[in-house]
C-alpha positions in Angstrom: 5.0 -9.5 22.9 5.2 -8.7 19.2 8.6 -7.4 18.0 7.2 -5.4 15.1 4.1 -4.5 13.1 1.6 -7.3 12.4 2.3 -8.5 8.8 -1.3 -9.4 8.2 -2.5 -5.9 9.1 0.2 -4.4 6.9 -0.8 -6.8 4.0 -4.5 -5.7 4.4 -3.5 -2.0 4.3 -1.3 -2.7 1.3 -4.1 -4.5 -0.5 -6.5 -1.5 0.1 -3.9 0.9 -1.1 -3.4 -1.1 -4.2 -7.1 -1.0 -4.9 -7.1 2.7 -4.4 -4.1 3.2 -6.7 -5.9 1.1 -9.3 -9.1 3.2 -9.0 -7.5 6.7 -9.1 -6.6 6.9 -12.8 -10.1 5.9 -13.8 -11.6 8.5 -11.4 -9.3 11.2 -12.9 -10.4 10.2 -16.4 -14.1 10.3 -15.3 -13.7 13.7 -13.7 -12.0 15.2 -16.7 -14.7 13.7 -18.9 -17.2 15.9 -17.0 -15.8 19.0 -18.6 -18.6 21.0 -20.2 -18.3 24.1 -22.3 -20.4 26.8 -20.7 -20.0 29.4 -23.5 -19.2 32.0 -21.0 -15.5 32.8 -20.4 -15.7 33.6 -16.6 -17.8 30.5 -15.5 -15.8 28.3 -17.9 -12.5 29.4 -16.3 -14.0 28.7 -12.8 -15.1 25.3 -13.9 -11.8 24.5 -15.6 -9.9 25.6 -12.5 -12.1 23.5 -10.2 -11.7 20.4 -12.4 -7.9 20.9 -12.6 -7.7 21.2 -8.8 -9.8 18.1 -8.3 -7.6 16.1 -10.8 -4.5 17.4 -9.1 -5.9 16.2 -5.8 -6.5 12.7 -7.2 -2.9 12.6 -8.6 -1.5 13.7 -5.2 -3.6 11.1 -3.5 -2.1 8.5 -5.9 1.4 9.7 -5.2 0.9 9.5 -1.4 -0.6 6.0 -1.8 2.5 5.0 -3.7 4.8 6.3 -1.0 2.9 4.6 1.8 2.7 1.4 -0.1 6.5 1.4 -0.6 6.9 1.7 3.2 4.3 -1.0 3.9 5.6 -3.5 1.4 8.5 -4.8 3.5 6.3 -4.9 6.6 3.7 -7.0 4.8 6.2 -9.7 4.0 5.9 -12.8 6.2 8.7 -13.0 8.8 11.7 -15.0 7.9 12.2 -18.2 9.8 15.1 -18.1 12.2 17.5 -21.0 12.3 17.2 -23.0 15.5 19.5 -21.6 18.2 20.1 -18.4 16.2 20.4 -15.3 18.2 19.8 -11.7 17.2 22.9 -9.6 16.5 24.2 -7.6 19.4 24.2 -3.9 18.7 26.3 -2.0 21.1 24.6 1.0 22.7 26.6 4.1 23.1 25.9 7.5 24.5 27.1 10.9 23.3 29.5 10.9 26.3 31.0 7.6 25.1 31.4 9.0 21.6 33.1 12.1 22.9 35.4 10.1 25.1 36.6 8.2 22.0 37.6 11.4 20.2 
């Protein structure tokens, strides 16, 4: 029975997030390069707003990928080898009633 997430799956997800994070700035640049001048104020404003929203979405996606990658990075590390005969630390379990009794 595994005691935690599979590091190989976390590594795969982290690799894919890294690829996405590398791709997003270029996608944003390509999107903003699509800006055309329509010559009409109203359609130009609509087009500009749409391009701004799409670029903001790409930036937000990059930020979310950064946050998820930060969480996955420690999980993707190979597990540390335990010394022979080492045991896990004992963490005492208490209940709220135990905590209240101590007060």
